[in-house]
C-alpha positions, 0 to 999 in steps of 0.5 A: 072409880066411885064417880061416874066421871071416872068411867068416861075419862082416862087421866093420860088419854083424856075423854074416851069416845068411841068413833061410832059415837061421833058418827052416830053409827054411820060408816060412810058419808051420804053421797060421793066418798071423799078421796084421801087426797081431796082438798076441802074448804069452808064455803063461809055459809052457816049451817041450817041448825048450828045446834046439831054440830058436834065439837068435831064438826066445828073444829073441821070448819075451823080447819077448812078456813083455808083449803086442806086435804082430807088426810090433814083434817084427819091428822089434825083432829086425831080421829080415824079417817072414816070418821072424818069422811062421815063428818065431812059428808055432814058438812058438805050436805049442809053446804058448809064445806066444798070439795075443790077440784084438783088435777086428775089423781091418775096424772099425778100418780103417773108422774110420781111413779115415773120419778120414783122409777127414774130414781131407782134406775139411778141407783 
């Protein structure tokens, strides 16, 4: 690898960037944490300083034009969930995205567990 470009990319994998580089070393978002199944949506508000947004921030804003679960954002971006939570926190702090209230996860889980139990009993 004689060029500096060779150190930062892999022919098969593309550009290689460590997750901590995307979050500037942060491991948690400021404020409340994002639940895996929380639904987020873009507010339509522009960020105060668009120059500070990374390409990942911009992609999240595009993905959140329609309400989308945090897990889907992570899957669509192809980055670890912890990184997505930090980036979502940045956008929430800017007022660019919001978390949409959903039914209590306890109620949902109880119903799902009851259905699974009934299905197992039927076997």
